[in-house]
C-alpha positions in Angstrom: -24.1 -10.0 -7.5 -22.2 -7.0 -8.7 -19.2 -4.8 -8.3 -19.1 -1.2 -9.4 -16.3 1.3 -9.9 -17.7 4.8 -9.4 -15.9 8.1 -10.1 -16.6 11.1 -8.0 -18.9 13.7 -9.7 -18.3 17.4 -10.1 -15.9 19.2 -7.8 -15.1 22.7 -6.5 -12.1 23.5 -8.7 -9.5 25.8 -7.0 -6.0 26.7 -8.1 -5.3 27.5 -4.5 -6.2 24.1 -3.1 -4.2 20.9 -3.9 -6.2 18.7 -6.3 -6.4 15.7 -3.9 -8.1 18.1 -1.4 -10.8 19.3 -3.7 -14.3 18.6 -2.4 -17.6 18.0 -4.2 -19.5 20.9 -5.7 -23.2 21.4 -4.9 -24.0 19.7 -8.2 -21.7 16.8 -7.3 -23.4 16.4 -3.9 -26.8 16.5 -5.6 -25.9 13.9 -8.1 -24.5 11.6 -5.5 -27.6 11.9 -3.4 -29.8 11.0 -6.4 -27.6 7.9 -6.9 -27.9 7.0 -3.2 -31.7 7.0 -3.5 -31.5 4.1 -6.0 -32.3 0.6 -4.7 -29.0 -1.0 -5.6 -27.1 1.2 -3.1 -28.8 -0.3 -0.1 -27.4 -3.7 -1.2 -23.8 -2.6 -1.0 -21.9 -4.7 1.6 -18.7 -2.8 1.2 -17.5 0.6 -0.1 -13.8 1.1 -0.8 -12.7 4.7 -1.4 -9.7 6.5 -2.6 -8.2 8.7 0.1 -8.8 11.9 -1.8 -11.5 14.3 -0.4 -13.9 14.2 -3.3 -13.9 10.4 -3.4 -14.4 10.2 0.4 -17.3 12.6 0.3 -18.9 10.6 -2.5 -18.4 7.4 -0.5 -19.8 8.8 2.7 -23.1 9.8 1.0 -23.5 6.3 -0.4 -22.4 4.6 2.8 -25.0 6.3 4.8 -27.7 4.7 2.8 -25.9 1.3 2.6 -25.3 1.4 6.4 -21.7 0.5 6.0 -18.5 2.3 7.0 -16.3 3.2 4.0 -12.9 1.7 3.9 -10.1 4.0 2.7 -7.4 2.7 0.4 -4.7 5.3 -0.2 -3.3 3.5 -3.2 -6.5 4.1 -5.2 -5.7 7.8 -5.7 -5.8 9.5 -9.1 -2.8 9.4 -11.4 -0.1 11.5 -9.7 0.0 14.9 -11.5 1.7 16.9 -8.8 4.7 17.6 -10.9 2.8 20.1 -12.9 0.3 21.3 -10.3 -3.0 22.8 -11.3 -3.6 23.0 -15.0 -6.5 25.1 -16.5 -9.1 22.8 -18.2 -7.9 23.2 -21.8 -4.3 22.5 -20.8 -5.4 19.6 -18.6 -7.4 17.9 -21.4 -4.4 18.2 -23.7 -2.1 16.7 -21.1 -4.6 13.9 -20.4 -4.7 13.1 -24.1 -0.9 12.7 -24.1 -1.0 10.7 -20.9 -3.2 8.0 -22.4 -1.5 8.1 -25.8 2.0 7.5 -24.3 1.4 5.0 -21.4 5.1 4.1 -21.0 6.2 7.7 -20.8 5.8 10.5 -18.2 4.1 13.8 -19.1 6.3 16.4 -17.5 6.9 14.3 -14.4 3.4 12.8 -14.1 3.0 9.2 -13.0 3.1 7.1 -16.1 -0.2 5.5 -17.3 1.3 2.0 -17.1 2.3 2.6 -13.5 -1.0 4.1 -12.5 -2.8 1.1 -14.1 -0.6 -1.4 -12.2 -1.4 0.4 -9.0 -5.2 0.5 -9.3 -5.3 -3.1 -10.6 -3.2 -4.2 -7.6 -5.5 -2.3 -5.2 -8.7 -3.8 -6.6 -7.2 -7.2 -6.8 -6.0 -7.1 -3.2 -9.5 -6.2 -2.0 -11.3 -8.8 -4.1 -8.9 -11.6 -3.1 -10.4 -11.5 0.4 -14.0 -10.5 -0.6 -17.0 -12.8 -0.9 -18.2 -12.3 -4.5 -21.8 -12.8 -3.4 -21.6 -9.5 -1.5 -22.1 -6.3 -3.7 -19.1 -4.0 -3.5 -18.3 -0.5 -4.7 -15.0 1.1 -5.4 -15.1 5.0 -5.3 -12.3 6.7 -7.2 -11.3 8.8 -10.2 -11.7 9.0 -13.9 -8.1 8.5 -15.0 -7.3 5.4 -12.9 -10.9 4.1 -13.4 -10.4 4.2 -17.2 -7.1 2.3 -16.7 -8.8 -0.3 -14.6 -11.6 -0.7 -17.2 -9.1 -1.1 -20.0 -7.5 -3.9 -18.0 -10.8 -5.6 -17.3 -11.8 -5.4 -21.0 -8.4 -6.8 -22.1 -7.7 -3.7 -24.2 -4.7 -1.5 -24.5 -4.6 1.8 -22.6 -6.4 4.4 -24.6 -8.5 7.5 -23.8 -11.4 6.2 -26.0 -12.3 4.1 -22.9 -12.6 7.2 -20.8 -15.7 8.2 -19.0 -18.0 11.0 -20.3 -17.2 14.5 -19.1 -18.0 15.7 -15.6 -17.4 12.5 -13.6 -20.0 10.7 -11.5 -20.1 7.7 -13.8 -19.7 4.0 -13.1 -19.0 0.7 -14.8 -20.1 -2.6 -13.4 -18.4 -6.0 -13.4 -19.1 -9.5 -12.1 -16.9 -9.9 -9.0 -14.6 -12.8 -8.4 -11.7 -13.7 -6.1 -9.3 -13.0 -9.0 -9.5 -10.0 -11.2 -8.7 -12.3 -14.1 -12.1 -13.9 -13.7 -14.0 -10.6 -13.5 -16.1 -9.6 -16.5 -17.5 -6.1 -17.4 -21.3 -6.1 -17.4 -21.9 -2.4 -17.9 -19.9 0.4 -19.6 -19.7 3.9 -18.2 -23.1 5.1 -17.1 -24.1 8.1 -15.0 -24.3 6.8 -11.5 -27.8 8.3 -10.9 -29.1 6.4 -14.0 -27.8 2.9 -13.3 -30.6 0.6 -12.2 -28.4 -2.2 -10.9 -27.1 -5.4 -12.3 -29.7 -7.6 -14.1 
């Protein structure tokens, strides 16, 4: 059986809309529908989503095929960047580099990487503690906290070299267990519409 952490794909970027309320772009919807057409999606017994709009929209498309109702976990949100508000892409990339390079410090009021990691690890651990490992499960979230979770699962320090490829809409897979300590990565970041399921 498998567990996957999936990041939302491309979004409609707007400086006028709070980032947590951004929705999927047409390309993001198209990519999610391609992923939903793959056989492994039908086997998902549970889908746990961040409460951000783009994650919920991704989860809903997959859930329709899996015939499950997404569960929303508000603690799975992206690292809190509200202190700076919207940053244009070049400025955001520079800020993200700093965020990963200084995990114990805050970038201009952002949530620290170490705190965001503790939050996402706690959220996933809480779900898995009451989940049957024999039932495939998907967590739908974001690139930043997803990378922090992957670093933890891999037993590696926080670093951006573990980040997903650009654009979002990627997943990594791991062998589920009641305790996150016993989970093992089985697949590194892969575009969600390309992954063929756990072998």
